[in-house]
Each structure stands twice: as structure tokens, then as C-alpha cells.
KEMAR-798894 format. One record per residue: residue number from 1; residue in three letters; x, y, z of N, C-alpha, C, O in turn. Coordinates in steps of 0.05 Angstrom, whole numbers. Atoms other than C-alpha are relative to their C-alpha. Example, Ala and Ser with C-alpha at 12.3 -4.5 7.8 and 13.67 -1.06 7.14 Angstrom:
BEGIN
<pt resi="1" resn="ALA" n_u="18" n_v="-24" n_w="0" ca_u="246" ca_v="-90" ca_w="156" c_u="18" c_v="24" c_w="0" o_u="39" o_v="24" o_w="13"/>
<pt resi="2" resn="SER" n_u="-16" n_v="-24" n_w="-1" ca_u="273" ca_v="-21" ca_w="143" c_u="-15" c_v="22" c_w="14" o_u="-5" o_v="44" o_w="18"/>
END
This chain:
BEGIN
<pt resi="1" resn="MET" n_u="-29" n_v="-3" n_w="3" ca_u="-63" ca_v="-375" ca_w="-159" c_u="12" c_v="2" c_w="28" o_u="1" o_v="14" o_w="46"/>
<pt resi="2" resn="THR" n_u="-14" n_v="-1" n_w="-25" ca_u="-13" ca_v="-384" ca_w="-102" c_u="11" c_v="28" c_w="5" o_u="21" o_v="41" o_w="-13"/>
<pt resi="3" resn="ALA" n_u="-10" n_v="-26" n_w="-7" ca_u="5" ca_v="-321" ca_w="-65" c_u="30" c_v="1" c_w="2" o_u="43" o_v="-16" o_w="15"/>
<pt resi="4" resn="ILE" n_u="-28" n_v="-4" n_w="-2" ca_u="75" ca_v="-296" ca_w="-73" c_u="5" c_v="27" c_w="14" o_u="-14" o_v="43" o_w="17"/>
<pt resi="5" resn="THR" n_u="-7" n_v="-25" n_w="-14" ca_u="111" ca_v="-240" ca_w="-36" c_u="23" c_v="13" c_w="-15" o_u="42" o_v="-1" o_w="-22"/>
<pt resi="6" resn="ASP" n_u="-23" n_v="-15" n_w="11" ca_u="155" ca_v="-186" ca_w="-66" c_u="16" c_v="10" c_w="24" o_u="9" o_v="29" o_w="38"/>
<pt resi="7" resn="ASN" n_u="-18" n_v="-8" n_w="-21" ca_u="212" ca_v="-182" ca_w="-16" c_u="19" c_v="21" c_w="-11" o_u="41" o_v="15" o_w="-20"/>
<pt resi="8" resn="ALA" n_u="-14" n_v="-22" n_w="13" ca_u="236" ca_v="-114" ca_w="-40" c_u="28" c_v="4" c_w="13" o_u="47" o_v="13" o_w="-1"/>
<pt resi="9" resn="ALA" n_u="-26" n_v="-4" n_w="-14" ca_u="292" ca_v="-111" ca_w="13" c_u="21" c_v="-19" c_w="-11" o_u="45" o_v="-12" o_w="-12"/>
<pt resi="10" resn="LYS" n_u="-19" n_v="20" n_w="11" ca_u="324" ca_v="-174" ca_w="-17" c_u="-1" c_v="-1" c_w="-31" o_u="13" o_v="-16" o_w="-43"/>
<pt resi="11" resn="HIS" n_u="4" n_v="0" n_w="29" ca_u="302" ca_v="-158" ca_w="-89" c_u="-7" c_v="-28" c_w="-11" o_u="6" o_v="-38" o_w="-29"/>
<pt resi="12" resn="ARG" n_u="9" n_v="26" n_w="9" ca_u="266" ca_v="-224" ca_w="-97" c_u="-29" c_v="-5" c_w="6" o_u="-40" o_v="5" o_w="26"/>
<pt resi="13" resn="TYR" n_u="27" n_v="10" n_w="-5" ca_u="197" ca_v="-254" ca_w="-103" c_u="4" c_v="-26" c_w="15" o_u="22" o_v="-42" o_w="9"/>
<pt resi="14" resn="GLU" n_u="-2" n_v="25" n_w="-16" ca_u="185" ca_v="-310" ca_w="-53" c_u="-27" c_v="-14" c_w="0" o_u="-48" o_v="-2" o_w="-1"/>
<pt resi="15" resn="LEU" n_u="23" n_v="17" n_w="-3" ca_u="137" ca_v="-368" ca_w="-48" c_u="7" c_v="-21" c_w="21" o_u="27" o_v="-36" o_w="17"/>
<pt resi="16" resn="VAL" n_u="-5" n_v="20" n_w="-21" ca_u="134" ca_v="-410" ca_w="16" c_u="-20" c_v="-23" c_w="-4" o_u="-44" o_v="-19" o_w="-4"/>
<pt resi="17" resn="GLU" n_u="16" n_v="24" n_w="1" ca_u="109" ca_v="-481" ca_w="9" c_u="13" c_v="-21" c_w="17" o_u="38" o_v="-24" o_w="17"/>
<pt resi="18" resn="GLN" n_u="-10" n_v="21" n_w="-18" ca_u="117" ca_v="-538" ca_w="59" c_u="23" c_v="11" c_w="18" o_u="41" o_v="-4" o_w="25"/>
<pt resi="19" resn="GLY" n_u="-20" n_v="-12" n_w="-18" ca_u="157" ca_v="-490" ca_w="103" c_u="26" c_v="7" c_w="-12" o_u="45" o_v="15" o_w="1"/>
<pt resi="20" resn="GLN" n_u="-25" n_v="-7" n_w="14" ca_u="210" ca_v="-478" ca_w="50" c_u="-6" c_v="22" c_w="-20" o_u="-28" o_v="25" o_w="-30"/>
<pt resi="21" resn="THR" n_u="4" n_v="-24" n_w="17" ca_u="221" ca_v="-416" ca_w="7" c_u="14" c_v="-4" c_w="-27" o_u="38" o_v="-9" o_w="-29"/>
<pt resi="22" resn="ALA" n_u="-11" n_v="-2" n_w="27" ca_u="229" ca_v="-415" ca_w="-68" c_u="1" c_v="30" c_w="-6" o_u="-16" o_v="45" o_w="4"/>
<pt resi="23" resn="TYR" n_u="-2" n_v="-29" n_w="5" ca_u="250" ca_v="-348" ca_w="-96" c_u="11" c_v="5" c_w="-28" o_u="23" o_v="-11" o_w="-41"/>
<pt resi="24" resn="ALA" n_u="-10" n_v="-10" n_w="26" ca_u="266" ca_v="-308" ca_w="-159" c_u="13" c_v="27" c_w="5" o_u="-1" o_v="46" o_w="12"/>
<pt resi="25" resn="ASP" n_u="-15" n_v="-25" n_w="-3" ca_u="320" ca_v="-255" ca_w="-154" c_u="-6" c_v="18" c_w="-24" o_u="-8" o_v="8" o_w="-47"/>
<pt resi="26" resn="TYR" n_u="6" n_v="-19" n_w="22" ca_u="306" ca_v="-193" ca_w="-195" c_u="15" c_v="26" c_w="4" o_u="24" o_v="33" o_w="25"/>
<pt resi="27" resn="ARG" n_u="-9" n_v="-28" n_w="0" ca_u="331" ca_v="-124" ca_w="-214" c_u="-22" c_v="15" c_w="-14" o_u="-33" o_v="6" o_w="-34"/>
<pt resi="28" resn="LEU" n_u="21" n_v="-17" n_w="11" ca_u="282" ca_v="-69" ca_w="-229" c_u="13" c_v="25" c_w="-12" o_u="27" o_v="39" o_w="2"/>
<pt resi="29" resn="ALA" n_u="-11" n_v="-23" n_w="13" ca_u="302" ca_v="-16" ca_w="-280" c_u="-23" c_v="13" c_w="-16" o_u="-32" o_v="3" o_w="-36"/>
<pt resi="30" resn="GLU" n_u="23" n_v="-15" n_w="11" ca_u="247" ca_v="35" ca_w="-297" c_u="-24" c_v="-18" c_w="-2" o_u="-35" o_v="-26" o_w="19"/>
<pt resi="31" resn="ASP" n_u="25" n_v="16" n_w="3" ca_u="190" ca_v="-7" ca_w="-326" c_u="7" c_v="-29" c_w="-7" o_u="-10" o_v="-43" o_w="-18"/>
<pt resi="32" resn="ARG" n_u="-9" n_v="27" n_w="8" ca_u="230" ca_v="-72" ca_w="-334" c_u="10" c_v="-15" c_w="24" o_u="25" o_v="-5" o_w="41"/>
<pt resi="33" resn="LEU" n_u="-8" n_v="19" n_w="-21" ca_u="239" ca_v="-131" ca_w="-287" c_u="19" c_v="-20" c_w="-12" o_u="10" o_v="-37" o_w="-28"/>
<pt resi="34" resn="PHE" n_u="-19" n_v="20" n_w="10" ca_u="302" ca_v="-171" ca_w="-300" c_u="1" c_v="-23" c_w="20" o_u="7" o_v="-19" o_w="44"/>
<pt resi="35" resn="ILE" n_u="0" n_v="23" n_w="-18" ca_u="296" ca_v="-241" ca_w="-271" c_u="27" c_v="-14" c_w="-3" o_u="33" o_v="-27" o_w="-23"/>
<pt resi="36" resn="ASP" n_u="-27" n_v="10" n_w="1" ca_u="367" ca_v="-262" ca_w="-254" c_u="3" c_v="-29" c_w="7" o_u="20" o_v="-43" o_w="-4"/>
<pt resi="37" resn="TYR" n_u="-4" n_v="27" n_w="-11" ca_u="357" ca_v="-328" ca_w="-218" c_u="-26" c_v="-9" c_w="13" o_u="-38" o_v="5" o_w="28"/>
<pt resi="38" resn="VAL" n_u="23" n_v="12" n_w="-13" ca_u="301" ca_v="-374" ca_w="-198" c_u="10" c_v="-25" c_w="15" o_u="24" o_v="-42" o_w="3"/>
<pt resi="39" resn="PHE" n_u="-9" n_v="22" n_w="-17" ca_u="312" ca_v="-423" ca_w="-141" c_u="-23" c_v="-14" c_w="14" o_u="-41" o_v="0" o_w="24"/>
<pt resi="40" resn="SER" n_u="19" n_v="16" n_w="-15" ca_u="270" ca_v="-479" ca_w="-113" c_u="15" c_v="-20" c_w="17" o_u="33" o_v="-34" o_w="7"/>
<pt resi="41" resn="PRO" n_u="-14" n_v="19" n_w="-17" ca_u="293" ca_v="-520" ca_w="-53" c_u="-3" c_v="-29" c_w="-11" o_u="-24" o_v="-35" o_w="-23"/>
<pt resi="42" resn="PRO" n_u="1" n_v="28" n_w="11" ca_u="309" ca_v="-593" ca_w="-72" c_u="-26" c_v="-15" c_w="7" o_u="-36" o_v="-30" o_w="-9"/>
<pt resi="43" resn="ALA" n_u="24" n_v="14" n_w="-8" ca_u="249" ca_v="-619" ca_w="-32" c_u="-25" c_v="8" c_w="-16" o_u="-44" o_v="-7" o_w="-17"/>
<pt resi="44" resn="LEU" n_u="23" n_v="-10" n_w="15" ca_u="202" ca_v="-577" ca_w="-75" c_u="2" c_v="-4" c_w="-30" o_u="-17" o_v="1" o_w="-45"/>
<pt resi="45" resn="ARG" n_u="-5" n_v="3" n_w="29" ca_u="232" ca_v="-592" ca_w="-143" c_u="-17" c_v="-22" c_w="-11" o_u="-21" o_v="-43" o_w="1"/>
<pt resi="46" resn="GLY" n_u="17" n_v="19" n_w="13" ca_u="187" ca_v="-628" ca_w="-191" c_u="-29" c_v="1" c_w="9" o_u="-46" o_v="-14" o_w="-1"/>
<pt resi="47" resn="ALA" n_u="27" n_v="-3" n_w="-10" ca_u="125" ca_v="-606" ca_w="-153" c_u="-15" c_v="24" c_w="-11" o_u="-38" o_v="29" o_w="-4"/>
<pt resi="48" resn="GLY" n_u="13" n_v="-23" n_w="12" ca_u="110" ca_v="-544" ca_w="-194" c_u="3" c_v="26" c_w="15" o_u="-8" o_v="46" o_w="8"/>
<pt resi="49" resn="THR" n_u="-4" n_v="-24" n_w="-17" ca_u="133" ca_v="-495" ca_w="-141" c_u="11" c_v="24" c_w="-16" o_u="1" o_v="46" o_w="-15"/>
<pt resi="50" resn="ALA" n_u="-12" n_v="-21" n_w="16" ca_u="178" ca_v="-455" ca_w="-188" c_u="-19" c_v="11" c_w="-21" o_u="-19" o_v="35" o_w="-26"/>
<pt resi="51" resn="GLY" n_u="20" n_v="-9" n_w="19" ca_u="122" ca_v="-452" ca_w="-239" c_u="-20" c_v="18" c_w="13" o_u="-28" o_v="38" o_w="1"/>
<pt resi="52" resn="ARG" n_u="20" n_v="-17" n_w="-14" ca_u="73" ca_v="-424" ca_w="-188" c_u="13" c_v="26" c_w="7" o_u="0" o_v="47" o_w="7"/>
<pt resi="53" resn="LEU" n_u="-14" n_v="-25" n_w="-6" ca_u="126" ca_v="-374" ca_w="-167" c_u="1" c_v="18" c_w="-25" o_u="-4" o_v="42" o_w="-23"/>
<pt resi="54" resn="MET" n_u="-1" n_v="-15" n_w="25" ca_u="135" ca_v="-352" ca_w="-240" c_u="-27" c_v="11" c_w="-7" o_u="-29" o_v="34" o_w="-17"/>
<pt resi="55" resn="ALA" n_u="27" n_v="-9" n_w="7" ca_u="60" ca_v="-347" ca_w="-251" c_u="-8" c_v="24" c_w="18" o_u="-19" o_v="43" o_w="8"/>
<pt resi="56" resn="GLY" n_u="6" n_v="-22" n_w="-18" ca_u="52" ca_v="-302" ca_w="-190" c_u="17" c_v="24" c_w="-6" o_u="7" o_v="47" o_w="-6"/>
<pt resi="57" resn="LEU" n_u="-19" n_v="-21" n_w="7" ca_u="113" ca_v="-261" ca_w="-209" c_u="-10" c_v="14" c_w="-26" o_u="-11" o_v="39" o_w="-27"/>
<pt resi="58" resn="ALA" n_u="10" n_v="-12" n_w="25" ca_u="86" ca_v="-251" ca_w="-280" c_u="-26" c_v="15" c_w="4" o_u="-30" o_v="36" o_w="-8"/>
<pt resi="59" resn="ALA" n_u="25" n_v="-14" n_w="-5" ca_u="17" ca_v="-233" ca_w="-255" c_u="5" c_v="27" c_w="14" o_u="-8" o_v="47" o_w="8"/>
<pt resi="60" resn="ASP" n_u="-6" n_v="-25" n_w="-14" ca_u="47" ca_v="-181" ca_w="-208" c_u="13" c_v="20" c_w="-19" o_u="7" o_v="44" o_w="-18"/>
<pt resi="61" resn="ALA" n_u="-12" n_v="-17" n_w="19" ca_u="90" ca_v="-153" ca_w="-264" c_u="-21" c_v="13" c_w="-18" o_u="-20" o_v="37" o_w="-24"/>
<pt resi="62" resn="ARG" n_u="21" n_v="-10" n_w="17" ca_u="29" ca_v="-146" ca_w="-308" c_u="-17" c_v="21" c_w="15" o_u="-23" o_v="42" o_w="4"/>
<pt resi="63" resn="ALA" n_u="16" n_v="-19" n_w="-16" ca_u="-11" ca_v="-112" ca_w="-253" c_u="15" c_v="27" c_w="5" o_u="2" o_v="48" o_w="7"/>
<pt resi="64" resn="ARG" n_u="-16" n_v="-25" n_w="-4" ca_u="46" ca_v="-62" ca_w="-243" c_u="9" c_v="13" c_w="-26" o_u="23" o_v="33" o_w="-25"/>
<pt resi="65" resn="GLY" n_u="-8" n_v="-11" n_w="25" ca_u="55" ca_v="-49" ca_w="-317" c_u="29" c_v="-3" c_w="-7" o_u="40" o_v="13" o_w="-22"/>
<pt resi="66" resn="LEU" n_u="-28" n_v="5" n_w="5" ca_u="124" ca_v="-79" ca_w="-320" c_u="4" c_v="-21" c_w="-22" o_u="-13" o_v="-38" o_w="-26"/>
<pt resi="67" resn="LYS" n_u="-8" n_v="20" n_w="20" ca_u="158" ca_v="-118" ca_w="-376" c_u="21" c_v="-18" c_w="14" o_u="33" o_v="-9" o_w="34"/>
<pt resi="68" resn="ILE" n_u="-19" n_v="19" n_w="-12" ca_u="201" ca_v="-179" ca_w="-360" c_u="22" c_v="-7" c_w="-20" o_u="16" o_v="-13" o_w="-43"/>
<pt resi="69" resn="THR" n_u="-23" n_v="10" n_w="15" ca_u="270" ca_v="-195" ca_w="-385" c_u="12" c_v="-23" c_w="16" o_u="24" o_v="-19" o_w="37"/>
<pt resi="70" resn="PRO" n_u="-10" n_v="22" n_w="-15" ca_u="289" ca_v="-265" ca_w="-364" c_u="30" c_v="-4" c_w="-6" o_u="38" o_v="-9" o_w="-29"/>
<pt resi="71" resn="ILE" n_u="-28" n_v="5" n_w="2" ca_u="364" ca_v="-273" ca_w="-352" c_u="4" c_v="-30" c_w="6" o_u="20" o_v="-44" o_w="-7"/>
<pt resi="72" resn="CYS" n_u="-1" n_v="28" n_w="-9" ca_u="355" ca_v="-341" ca_w="-317" c_u="-12" c_v="-18" c_w="-22" o_u="-33" o_v="-12" o_w="-33"/>
<pt resi="73" resn="GLY" n_u="10" n_v="19" n_w="20" ca_u="346" ca_v="-400" ca_w="-364" c_u="-27" c_v="-11" c_w="7" o_u="-44" o_v="-15" o_w="-11"/>
<pt resi="74" resn="TYR" n_u="26" n_v="11" n_w="-8" ca_u="288" ca_v="-428" ca_w="-324" c_u="-22" c_v="21" c_w="-5" o_u="-43" o_v="14" o_w="-16"/>
<pt resi="75" resn="ALA" n_u="20" n_v="-21" n_w="4" ca_u="251" ca_v="-361" ca_w="-326" c_u="-6" c_v="3" c_w="-30" o_u="-29" o_v="6" o_w="-38"/>
<pt resi="76" resn="ALA" n_u="4" n_v="-3" n_w="29" ca_u="262" ca_v="-356" ca_w="-401" c_u="-17" c_v="-24" c_w="-11" o_u="-35" o_v="-20" o_w="-27"/>
<pt resi="77" resn="ALA" n_u="15" n_v="23" n_w="10" ca_u="237" ca_v="-427" ca_w="-413" c_u="-29" c_v="1" c_w="10" o_u="-47" o_v="-6" o_w="-6"/>
<pt resi="78" resn="TRP" n_u="28" n_v="-2" n_w="-11" ca_u="176" ca_v="-417" ca_w="-368" c_u="-16" c_v="20" c_w="-16" o_u="-39" o_v="14" o_w="-24"/>
<pt resi="79" resn="LEU" n_u="14" n_v="-21" n_w="15" ca_u="157" ca_v="-353" ca_w="-404" c_u="-6" c_v="-10" c_w="-29" o_u="-27" o_v="-4" o_w="-40"/>
<pt resi="80" resn="SER" n_u="4" n_v="10" n_w="27" ca_u="165" ca_v="-387" ca_w="-472" c_u="-22" c_v="-21" c_w="-1" o_u="-35" o_v="-25" o_w="-22"/>
<pt resi="81" resn="ARG" n_u="21" n_v="20" n_w="-1" ca_u="118" ca_v="-443" ca_w="-450" c_u="-27" c_v="11" c_w="8" o_u="-47" o_v="-4" o_w="8"/>
<pt resi="82" resn="HIS" n_u="25" n_v="-12" n_w="-9" ca_u="64" ca_v="-394" ca_w="-427" c_u="-6" c_v="24" c_w="-17" o_u="-1" o_v="47" o_w="-9"/>
<pt resi="83" resn="PRO" n_u="6" n_v="-22" n_w="18" ca_u="41" ca_v="-352" ca_w="-486" c_u="-20" c_v="20" c_w="11" o_u="-21" o_v="43" o_w="1"/>
<pt resi="84" resn="ASP" n_u="18" n_v="-20" n_w="-12" ca_u="-12" ca_v="-319" ca_w="-442" c_u="15" c_v="22" c_w="14" o_u="3" o_v="42" o_w="21"/>
<pt resi="85" resn="PHE" n_u="-16" n_v="-21" n_w="-12" ca_u="46" ca_v="-279" ca_w="-413" c_u="20" c_v="12" c_w="-21" o_u="38" o_v="27" o_w="-14"/>
<pt resi="86" resn="ALA" n_u="-18" n_v="-9" n_w="22" ca_u="80" ca_v="-264" ca_w="-481" c_u="1" c_v="30" c_w="-1" o_u="22" o_v="42" o_w="-9"/>
<pt resi="87" resn="ASP" n_u="0" n_v="-29" n_w="1" ca_u="60" ca_v="-191" ca_w="-476" c_u="19" c_v="13" c_w="19" o_u="26" o_v="36" o_w="16"/>
<pt resi="88" resn="LEU" n_u="-19" n_v="-10" n_w="-20" ca_u="107" ca_v="-183" ca_w="-417" c_u="29" c_v="0" c_w="-8" o_u="45" o_v="14" o_w="4"/>
<pt resi="89" resn="THR" n_u="-28" n_v="2" n_w="8" ca_u="170" ca_v="-200" ca_w="-454" c_u="8" c_v="18" c_w="-23" o_u="31" o_v="16" o_w="-33"/>
<pt resi="90" resn="GLY" n_u="-5" n_v="-17" n_w="23" ca_u="165" ca_v="-149" ca_w="-509" c_u="19" c_v="23" c_w="6" o_u="25" o_v="39" o_w="-12"/>
END
């Protein structure tokens, strides 16, 4: 899995590929991670970057015992396509 970084100062997970940064803005409330927005630079779109970002984010949430509430449409669609992370959205 591609390494992501939790940039807590900016409240976002980041993934750098080809010198560009994709990110997922979040809010943390108790044991819940609200994913507000997922962004991938135009040059990285269609290459799976946002999916790798979401996979890393979801794995980190699981390791930290957090649930995920996707506000962003992309995050919601990604989670619905990956039943192996269904336990995180409860």
C-alpha cells in the first residue's frame, strides 16, 4: 500500500505522487473521521491516486479505531465499492 501522511496541522491526509499532492480534508470528532473533500491534481486523475489515498486513509482509520463518515461524494462512492472497509462506515 502507498504511504500516506496525516497532516494534522491542515486536517488532511496527503499522498505525494509524481511530485504532486493529492489530499483528503477531514474533521475528527471523538471516534469519527468526517471526510469533507478529496482532491487529486489534474495530472494524477485517472491514475488511481485518489483510490490509493482513500485506501491508506481507511487503513489508518481502522488502525486508530475510528469510524468514517464520508461527506464527499468521491469518498462515499469509494467506500461503497470497497466492502472490505464496510465496518468503518457503521
